N, C-alpha and C positions, 0 to 999 in steps of 0.2 A: 197248863190245867187249859181244857177247855168243858165251860159251863153245857152241860145237855139240853138247859129250858128255859133258857135271861129269851126274854119277851119285853121287845121298848112296841108302845103305837109313832103310831110315821110320824110324830112332833118330837121324839125323841124323850117321851117321857114314856111315868104306870112301868120303870123297871120291874119287877118279878126276882125277890132277893131271894134267889135257889146261890147266886154270885152276885157277884159286882163287876163294872166295869175293868176299876184295873186290875181282878183277876185273874179275865179272859187274856195267855198272850197264843200270841203264834204260834201257832203247829210249828214242835220242837221235832217231831220223834227222824226228822230226817237229816236231822243236824248233822253226825254222826255220814252224813255222804254229800253233804253241800253247807258251807257256811257263808255267808255275802259278805262280812263281814271279815275274811281268808281270803274272799274271793276278787285280786288287784283290779279285775277287769270289771268290777258289780261300783254301781255307787257309791255304796255304800261301803263298802274298805276299808278296810281300819277302825273301822266303827267298834268305842267301846262302852258296856254294855252298865250296869248295875243294879242288883233286884231288891235292893230303897229306896232307891233315889230317884220319882214321881218327878216327872220335868212337864208332859204333853198330858192333855185335854182337851174330852171334845165336849161341847157348852161349860158342863159343871160338873162334865165325869171325869177326874183320873183316871189314865190306860196305863199298862204294866208297860217299864220303859221298851221294852223288850221289842214294844212296835218301832219300828224308820218312820221320822220327818224327812218330808221332802217336798216345806213350802205351800205346804195347807194348814189350815186355823185349826178342819174338824176331820182330817180323810186320815189314812194316817196306814202306812207298809208294809210283810216282812216280804225280802224275796226269799218265799220257800226252798224254791230247787232251778236252776242252771245247768244244760248240759248244752254245751258247743258244739260235742258232733250232732246232735240230733236237732238241733237249733228251737227250742223250744224253753219256754221259764213259765216257772208260774209263780204267781202273784194274791200272799191275802189280803184281805181289806177288815180297819176297822173304819168303825166314824159314819158322820155323815157324807159323803158325795155330794158337795153341791158346787156346781158351776156356776149359774147362777149371780153369787157374794161371789166366791174367790175362786174363779177360772181353776177347779179342781182338773180341767183332765188339760188345760197349757200348761199349770205346773207336772202333771205326771209323765204329760207328753216329753217333757226339755230335761226334767230333772231324772226321770227314769226308763222310761221305754228310749229315749232315742240314741242312753248309752249301751243298751240291751238291739239292740236291733245296728250298732257301730260295730257293736262283734258276731251279729251274723245273727241276731234269732232273726224267728219271726212265724211261731205259734207262741200263744200265748196263753197262759187258763188262767185265770183271773176266779180266785176262790170270796161270795161277799155274802155269809154270811150273819156279817156281822157289821157288814155295812145297812144302816137302819131305815134309812131315809136320801133321797132322789129329786135337787133341784137342777132344772135343765137350763141353759141358755143355745148357743148356736154349738150345732153342731160340726161346725170344722174342725176340728183335729181332730173330734172322730175320724174323718172323715181324712185327715193327714196320714192317722196309724194306717189306719186302710189300708192306703194309697202303699206303703213303706213298708206293708209284709204281705205285699200284693200276690205273690210261692206261695205266703202263707195263710195262717185266720186268729181270729182272738175269739175265744169261745168264756162264756161264767156261766161258774159254777155255785146252784144256790143263794144263788141270790134271792132277796123274797119279792113276792108277788108284787105289790108295791110300786118296792121300787123298780121291777118287771114292762111294770103298765107304765111309768113316765118313762123309760127308757123304744119301752110304744111309740105315746102320743108323741110324742119330740118325734120317730123314724128314724132315729140310734139303732135300732135291730139291724136296718142295712143294713151294717159293718159291725154288727156284734150277732155273736152267736148262743143262742140260751133257750133256751123252752126242752119239757118232755122229759129227758132219761138228767139232763144237763140241771136240772131243779130239784133234784130228788137223789143225789146220787153221796153213798157212805164211803166219797175220798181216804176218808185216815186212813179207813182197814186196806188202801191201799199200798208204797210205794212208787213214788214219785211215777217213776216209767208206767210204771201198770197202767194207772189216772191218764201220762197221757195218748198211751199209747189207747185207753177207753175213752177217752172222745177224740184222738185222734179219728181213730173207725166210725165211730156215732159222725166226727162229718162228714166223711167221706163215702157215706150214705147218703144225706142227705146232700149234697151237692155235686156228688158224678152222675 
């Protein structure tokens, strides 16, 4: 389920009840093409999911059990698609990205990104429309990630403006690509390879 009109303020409050947080599922239209739980190279290989038992939460809000825990208290991920031949991965997030309190970027880098990089992935599409807030610390893990994908890139798609403002404020935008078309991309209407191709073509124009 995708909640077309779900909104929070910058402190993860004031939910408009067009749906509730636990109704927000990771994008599942590509499951017939890729499932991280069935991918032996995935950090989430072998995981089993319940449709009824809600285990994880972001503050006081339970989240759908299909999201994956990678060690953060407030941020969860779903690997939507990986193509090892084309060397790209698409990740969707929900919650609060908090480097200041929980060092989320370290957890993400060590538990998820490095596993994928080890398998040759050097292009990352990060979908963040359900990331409600960002609290920065230092940029060392972003720089490390950037160096790990020297021949590739890291692109942020549909992150909220106040979240992107914080990335800019702390100069993390040096390592991440966002803005313009990437901030308002109707990605659910695309297949995973179509999404990758559109993002890559845009970045090649920018970086070229």
